[in-house]
C-alpha positions as CSV (number, residue, x, y, z in Angstrom):
1,X,47.2,-124.7,48.2
2,X,44.5,-123.1,50.4
3,X,44.1,-119.5,49.4
4,X,44.1,-118.3,53.1
5,X,47.4,-120.1,53.8
6,X,48.8,-118.7,50.6
7,X,47.7,-115.3,51.7
8,X,49.7,-115.7,54.9
9,X,52.7,-116.7,52.9
10,X,52.3,-113.7,50.6
11,X,52.0,-111.4,53.6
12,X,55.2,-112.8,55.2
13,X,57.1,-112.6,51.9
14,X,56.0,-109.0,51.3
15,X,57.1,-107.9,54.8
16,X,60.5,-109.6,54.3
17,X,61.0,-108.0,50.9
18,X,60.1,-104.6,52.0
19,X,62.3,-104.8,55.1
20,X,65.2,-105.8,52.9
21,X,65.6,-102.1,52.0
22,X,64.2,-102.1,48.4
23,X,61.7,-99.4,47.5
24,X,58.0,-100.1,48.2
25,X,57.1,-100.2,44.4
26,X,60.0,-102.5,43.5
27,X,59.2,-104.7,46.4
28,X,55.6,-105.1,45.4
29,X,56.6,-105.9,41.8
30,X,59.1,-108.5,43.0
31,X,56.5,-110.3,45.3
32,X,53.8,-110.1,42.6
33,X,56.1,-111.5,39.8
34,X,57.4,-114.3,42.1
35,X,54.0,-115.6,43.1
36,X,52.6,-115.3,39.6
37,X,55.4,-117.3,38.2
38,X,55.2,-120.0,40.8
39,X,51.4,-120.5,40.7
40,X,50.4,-119.3,37.2
41,X,53.6,-119.9,35.2
42,X,56.0,-117.5,33.4
43,X,53.3,-116.6,30.8
44,X,51.4,-114.7,33.5
45,X,54.1,-112.1,33.4
46,X,52.9,-111.0,30.0
47,X,50.0,-109.3,31.6
48,X,52.1,-107.3,34.1
49,X,53.0,-104.4,31.8
50,X,49.4,-104.0,30.7
51,X,48.2,-104.0,34.3
52,X,51.0,-101.7,35.5
53,X,50.3,-99.0,32.9
54,X,46.5,-99.6,32.9
55,X,46.4,-98.7,36.6
56,X,47.8,-95.3,35.6
57,X,45.2,-94.8,32.9
58,X,43.0,-92.8,35.2
59,X,42.1,-89.1,34.7
60,X,41.8,-88.6,38.5
61,X,45.5,-89.3,38.9
62,X,46.2,-86.0,37.3
63,X,45.2,-84.3,40.6
64,X,48.1,-85.9,42.5
65,X,51.0,-84.1,40.8
66,X,48.9,-80.9,40.6
67,X,48.3,-80.9,44.4
68,X,51.9,-81.8,45.0
69,X,53.1,-78.8,42.9
70,X,50.6,-76.7,44.9
71,X,52.1,-77.8,48.1
72,X,55.7,-77.5,46.9
73,X,55.1,-73.9,45.8
74,X,53.9,-73.0,49.2
75,X,56.7,-75.0,51.0
76,X,59.4,-73.3,49.0
77,X,58.5,-69.8,50.3
78,X,58.2,-68.1,53.7
79,X,54.5,-68.9,53.8
80,X,54.9,-71.2,56.8
81,X,56.8,-68.6,58.7
82,X,54.3,-65.8,57.8
83,X,51.4,-68.0,58.8
84,X,53.0,-68.8,62.1
85,X,53.8,-65.1,62.7
86,X,50.3,-64.0,61.7
87,X,48.6,-66.4,64.2
88,X,51.2,-65.5,66.9
89,X,50.4,-61.8,66.5
90,X,46.7,-62.3,66.7
91,X,46.8,-64.8,69.6
92,X,49.7,-63.2,71.6
93,X,47.3,-62.1,74.5
94,X,45.6,-65.5,74.8
95,X,46.8,-67.6,77.7
96,X,48.8,-70.4,76.2
97,X,48.3,-68.8,72.9
98,X,51.7,-69.6,71.5
99,X,51.1,-73.3,71.5
100,X,47.6,-72.7,70.1
101,X,49.0,-70.6,67.3
102,X,51.6,-73.2,66.5
103,X,48.9,-75.9,66.2
104,X,46.7,-73.6,64.2
105,X,49.6,-72.8,61.9
106,X,50.4,-76.5,61.5
107,X,46.7,-77.3,60.6
108,X,46.5,-74.5,58.0
109,X,50.0,-75.1,56.5
110,X,49.3,-78.8,56.4
111,X,46.1,-78.2,54.5
112,X,47.9,-75.9,52.1
113,X,51.0,-78.1,51.5
114,X,49.6,-81.6,52.1
115,X,53.0,-82.6,53.4
116,X,53.7,-83.7,57.0
117,X,57.5,-83.3,56.9
118,X,57.2,-79.9,55.1
119,X,54.8,-78.7,57.8
120,X,57.0,-79.8,60.7
121,X,60.0,-78.1,59.1
122,X,58.2,-74.9,58.1
123,X,56.4,-74.3,61.4
124,X,58.9,-76.0,63.7
125,X,61.9,-73.8,62.7
126,X,60.2,-70.8,64.2
127,X,57.7,-72.3,66.6
128,X,59.9,-74.7,68.6
129,X,62.6,-72.1,69.5
130,X,60.0,-69.5,70.4
131,X,58.0,-71.9,72.6
132,X,61.1,-73.0,74.4
133,X,62.2,-69.4,74.9
134,X,58.9,-68.6,76.5
135,X,59.2,-71.5,78.9
136,X,57.0,-74.2,77.4
137,X,58.2,-77.7,78.1
138,X,60.4,-79.3,75.4
139,X,57.9,-82.2,75.1
140,X,55.0,-79.9,74.4
141,X,57.0,-77.7,72.0
142,X,58.3,-80.7,70.0
143,X,55.3,-83.0,70.3
144,X,52.8,-80.4,69.3
145,X,54.6,-79.6,66.0
146,X,55.2,-83.3,65.3
147,X,51.5,-84.1,65.8
148,X,50.3,-80.9,64.0
149,X,52.3,-81.9,60.9
150,X,50.3,-85.1,60.5
151,X,47.1,-83.2,59.9
152,X,48.1,-82.7,56.2
153,X,47.0,-86.2,55.2
154,X,43.5,-85.7,56.7
155,X,42.5,-82.1,56.1
156,X,41.7,-81.5,52.5
157,X,43.0,-81.3,49.9
158,X,44.8,-84.5,50.9
159,X,46.9,-86.6,48.5
160,X,46.4,-89.6,50.8
161,X,42.6,-89.3,50.4
162,X,43.0,-89.1,46.6
163,X,45.1,-92.3,46.6
164,X,42.4,-94.0,48.8
165,X,39.7,-92.8,46.4
166,X,41.5,-94.2,43.4
167,X,42.4,-97.5,45.1
168,X,38.8,-98.1,46.3
169,X,36.9,-96.3,43.5
170,X,35.4,-94.0,46.0
171,X,34.3,-90.4,45.4
172,X,37.3,-88.1,46.1
173,X,35.0,-85.2,46.7
174,X,33.2,-87.1,49.4
175,X,36.5,-88.2,50.9
176,X,37.7,-84.6,51.1
177,X,34.6,-83.5,52.9
178,X,34.7,-86.5,55.2
179,X,38.1,-85.3,56.5
180,X,37.0,-81.7,57.4
181,X,35.1,-82.3,60.7
182,X,37.5,-85.1,62.0
183,X,40.4,-82.8,61.1
184,X,39.0,-79.9,63.1
185,X,38.2,-82.4,65.9
186,X,41.8,-83.5,66.0
187,X,43.0,-79.9,66.1
188,X,40.6,-79.2,69.0
189,X,41.9,-82.2,70.9
190,X,45.5,-81.3,70.3
191,X,44.9,-77.7,71.5
192,X,43.0,-78.9,74.5
193,X,45.8,-81.2,75.6
194,X,48.5,-78.6,74.9
195,X,46.6,-76.0,77.0
196,X,46.0,-78.5,79.8
197,X,49.7,-79.5,79.8
198,X,51.0,-75.9,79.9
199,X,48.4,-75.1,82.6
200,X,49.5,-78.1,84.7
201,X,53.2,-77.1,84.4
202,X,52.3,-73.5,85.4
203,X,52.9,-72.0,82.0
204,X,49.4,-71.4,80.9
205,X,49.8,-67.6,81.4
206,X,52.8,-67.4,79.1
207,X,52.1,-65.1,76.2
208,X,53.6,-64.7,72.8
209,X,56.8,-62.8,72.0
210,X,55.3,-59.3,72.7
211,X,52.5,-56.9,72.2
212,X,51.4,-56.0,68.6
213,X,49.4,-53.0,67.4
214,X,46.4,-53.6,65.2
215,X,48.4,-52.2,62.3
216,X,51.1,-54.8,62.8
217,X,48.4,-57.5,63.0
218,X,46.8,-56.5,59.8
219,X,50.1,-55.8,58.0
220,X,50.9,-59.5,57.7
221,X,47.6,-60.7,56.5
222,X,48.1,-59.9,52.8
223,X,51.0,-62.4,52.7
224,X,48.8,-65.2,54.1
225,X,45.3,-64.7,53.0
226,X,45.9,-65.3,49.2
227,X,47.0,-68.9,49.9
228,X,44.0,-69.5,52.2
229,X,41.8,-68.0,49.5
230,X,43.2,-70.5,47.0
231,X,42.4,-73.5,49.3
232,X,38.8,-72.2,49.8
233,X,38.5,-71.5,46.1
234,X,39.7,-75.1,45.2
235,X,37.1,-76.6,47.6
236,X,34.4,-74.3,46.3
237,X,35.1,-75.2,42.7
238,X,35.0,-78.9,43.5
239,X,31.7,-78.8,45.5
240,X,30.1,-76.0,43.6
241,X,30.1,-78.1,40.4
242,X,32.4,-75.7,38.7
243,X,35.2,-78.2,37.9
244,X,36.5,-81.7,38.5
245,X,39.1,-82.4,41.2
246,X,41.8,-82.7,38.5
247,X,40.9,-79.4,36.9
248,X,40.7,-77.5,40.2
249,X,44.0,-79.0,41.3
250,X,45.6,-77.7,38.1
251,X,44.3,-74.2,38.6
252,X,45.3,-74.3,42.3
253,X,48.8,-75.3,41.4
254,X,49.2,-72.5,38.8
255,X,47.8,-69.9,41.2
256,X,50.0,-71.0,44.1
257,X,53.0,-70.9,41.8
258,X,52.1,-67.4,40.6
259,X,51.4,-66.1,44.2
260,X,54.8,-67.5,45.3
261,X,56.4,-65.6,42.4
262,X,54.5,-62.3,43.1
263,X,54.5,-62.2,46.9
264,X,57.7,-64.0,47.8
265,X,59.7,-63.0,44.7
266,X,60.2,-66.6,43.5
267,X,61.5,-65.4,40.2
268,X,64.8,-67.1,39.8
269,X,64.6,-70.0,37.3
270,X,66.6,-72.2,39.6
271,X,64.0,-71.8,42.4
272,X,61.1,-72.6,40.1
273,X,63.1,-75.5,38.7
274,X,63.6,-76.9,42.2
275,X,59.8,-76.7,42.9
276,X,59.0,-78.6,39.6
277,X,61.9,-81.1,40.1
278,X,60.9,-82.0,43.7
279,X,57.2,-82.2,42.7
280,X,58.0,-84.5,39.8
281,X,60.1,-86.8,42.0
282,X,57.4,-87.1,44.6
283,X,54.7,-87.5,42.0
284,X,56.6,-90.3,40.1
285,X,57.2,-92.1,43.4
286,X,53.5,-92.1,44.3
287,X,52.4,-93.0,40.8
288,X,55.0,-95.8,40.7
289,X,53.6,-97.2,44.0
290,X,50.1,-96.9,42.6
291,X,51.0,-98.9,39.5
292,X,52.9,-101.5,41.4
293,X,50.1,-101.9,43.9
294,X,47.8,-102.5,40.9
295,X,49.9,-105.4,39.9
296,X,50.0,-106.6,43.5
297,X,46.2,-106.5,43.7
298,X,45.9,-108.4,40.5
299,X,48.2,-111.1,41.9
300,X,46.0,-111.4,45.1
301,X,42.9,-111.6,43.0
302,X,44.4,-114.0,40.5
303,X,45.4,-116.4,43.3
304,X,41.9,-116.0,44.9
305,X,43.4,-114.6,48.1
306,X,41.3,-111.5,48.3
307,X,38.0,-113.4,47.6
308,X,38.9,-116.1,50.1
309,X,39.7,-113.6,52.9
310,X,36.4,-111.8,52.3
311,X,34.4,-115.1,52.3
312,X,36.2,-116.2,55.5
313,X,35.4,-113.0,57.2
314,X,31.8,-113.3,56.2
315,X,31.5,-116.7,57.8
316,X,33.0,-115.6,61.1
317,X,30.6,-115.3,64.0
318,X,32.4,-112.2,65.4
319,X,31.0,-108.9,66.5
320,X,31.8,-106.4,63.7
321,X,33.4,-104.0,66.2
322,X,35.8,-106.7,67.3
323,X,36.6,-107.1,63.7
324,X,37.1,-103.3,63.3
325,X,39.4,-103.4,66.3
326,X,41.5,-106.1,64.7
327,X,41.6,-104.0,61.5
328,X,42.8,-100.9,63.4
329,X,45.6,-102.9,65.1
330,X,46.7,-104.1,61.7
331,X,46.7,-100.6,60.3
332,X,48.6,-99.3,63.3
333,X,51.3,-101.9,63.0
334,X,51.6,-101.3,59.2
335,X,51.7,-97.6,59.7
336,X,54.7,-98.0,62.1
337,X,56.8,-99.3,59.3
338,X,55.4,-98.1,55.9
339,X,54.4,-94.7,54.5
340,X,50.6,-94.0,54.3
341,X,50.3,-94.3,50.6
342,X,51.9,-97.7,50.6
343,X,49.7,-99.0,53.4
344,X,46.5,-97.7,51.6
345,X,47.4,-99.2,48.3
346,X,48.5,-102.6,49.7
347,X,45.7,-102.9,52.3
348,X,42.7,-101.4,50.4
349,X,42.1,-104.4,48.1
350,X,41.9,-106.7,51.1
351,X,40.2,-104.5,53.6
352,X,37.5,-102.9,51.5
353,X,35.5,-106.1,51.0
354,X,35.9,-106.9,54.6
355,X,34.6,-103.6,56.0
356,X,31.8,-103.4,53.4
357,X,30.7,-107.0,54.3
358,X,30.7,-106.0,57.9
359,X,28.4,-103.1,57.1
360,X,30.9,-100.2,57.6
361,X,30.8,-97.1,55.3
362,X,34.0,-97.0,53.1
363,X,34.0,-93.1,53.4
364,X,33.9,-93.3,57.2
365,X,36.6,-96.0,57.1
366,X,38.9,-93.8,55.0
367,X,39.0,-91.3,57.9
368,X,39.7,-94.0,60.5
369,X,42.4,-95.4,58.3
370,X,44.0,-92.0,57.8
371,X,44.1,-91.2,61.5
372,X,45.8,-94.6,62.0
373,X,48.4,-93.5,59.4
374,X,48.8,-90.2,61.3
375,X,49.7,-92.2,64.4
376,X,52.4,-94.0,62.4
377,X,54.0,-90.7,61.4
378,X,54.8,-89.9,65.1
379,X,55.5,-93.4,66.3
380,X,58.8,-95.4,66.1
381,X,60.6,-97.1,64.5
382,X,59.9,-95.1,61.3
383,X,58.0,-92.1,62.7
384,X,59.2,-89.7,60.0
385,X,57.9,-86.6,61.8
386,X,60.0,-87.5,64.9
387,X,63.2,-87.4,62.9
388,X,62.3,-84.2,61.2
389,X,61.7,-82.5,64.5
390,X,65.0,-83.9,65.8
391,X,66.8,-82.5,62.8
392,X,65.3,-79.0,63.5
393,X,66.1,-79.1,67.3
394,X,68.9,-81.6,67.7
395,X,69.4,-80.7,71.4
396,X,66.0,-82.1,72.1
397,X,66.5,-85.9,72.4
398,X,64.5,-88.3,70.3
399,X,63.2,-89.8,73.6
400,X,61.8,-86.4,74.7
401,X,60.2,-85.8,71.3
402,X,58.6,-89.3,71.4
403,X,57.4,-88.7,75.0
404,X,55.9,-85.4,74.0
405,X,54.2,-87.0,71.1
406,X,52.5,-89.8,73.0
407,X,49.7,-87.6,74.5
408,X,48.8,-86.6,70.9
409,X,48.7,-90.3,69.9
410,X,46.2,-90.7,72.7
411,X,44.2,-87.8,71.2
412,X,44.2,-89.6,67.9
413,X,42.9,-92.8,69.6
414,X,40.2,-90.8,71.2
415,X,39.3,-89.3,67.8
416,X,39.0,-92.9,66.4
417,X,36.8,-93.9,69.3
418,X,34.5,-90.9,68.8
419,X,34.3,-91.7,65.1
420,X,33.2,-95.2,66.0
421,X,30.6,-93.9,68.5
422,X,29.5,-91.1,66.2
423,X,30.2,-92.0,62.5
424,X,28.2,-89.0,61.4
425,X,31.3,-86.9,62.3
426,X,32.7,-88.2,59.0
427,X,29.6,-88.9,56.9
428,X,27.3,-86.0,57.7
429,X,29.1,-83.3,55.8
430,X,29.6,-85.3,52.5
431,X,25.9,-86.3,52.7
432,X,24.8,-82.7,53.4
433,X,26.8,-81.2,50.6
434,X,26.6,-83.9,47.9
435,X,23.5,-85.8,48.9
436,X,23.2,-89.2,50.6
437,X,25.4,-91.9,49.0
438,X,23.4,-94.5,46.9
């Protein structure tokens, strides 16, 4: 059978299996085993355990559970509420400062926790009621938190970037740096739209919840700055040549856990157990998907699907930007239905040879891919962040939350266009800090 036709059949079969309700990892293993048996015979299954566990034999994978523990330690405390309150106290006199402080809190908490749902829950529980009380439109209040929560998969340290780096054998350090400027760009676009929206509705002069003395502003900083110092310390250790990403992640996880215990009195064994239990569950889920995706990639390669697609793309007389547009549409659709980690692990083996053949930088592409995944987090039908916000504020309809999120989707599309026009937004910082890629 023609490998391209076979690739189409595999794609359809994968979609049907995943839509059946089975977990992503199990679905990938079912599809892989089925096609290997049909085309290579039952003996091909003997290699599956070796490939499955071999995919996990990677030292860089240690950073995933460590960063997850780091985020879970922060998410289990009042750090999100304190971060929000600190920014609100400092920006209370800025016109429209409340929505700006919410987006700033989302960006910082997302960077600390690496979890979009945790960011929405932590910042939204305080930010949404306060914005509504101050007269901000429900769409702006809900949409800004939903969009701000997505920043965790782009701003370092990002588990999604780690997964991409492992799947494509790309430098994780470069990927982290590549997400910094685009992440700040997105924050700026989100803030600009929010301020314009509140100004247009006549609410731009609305302030925070009250006046604060300088003593009150400085009083809250000791509860927030230690976590920010850890994030900066982790990044410095990675790029200062002090330690590897896995080593810095382990130290960061330990320090975040200790600070949570010291500052927020997280002493009870049950509370610590919940942090470790939840971190283990999420880590196992991600690692299971990584291992299953390794088997799936082997199946695609064994049946010459990946190679044939790359060759076919190479023979097409199509402008490379038209090709990139098609790739973005594919990623958007995939992101509507699947979590970012699953999309990256499934699509990377197919897309990487395509984008490199077309002359695109894989580091730059990682940022574009990640922003596409961010759009999926606030778009139906799956749109996890939309449902998290609806759970926090059930009196705000899902339609209102979605309508409020759409302008932020437009901001993300603008960011992708800017990255296409100015790829240096993603590549300059990695090259400046770590030297030009060979």
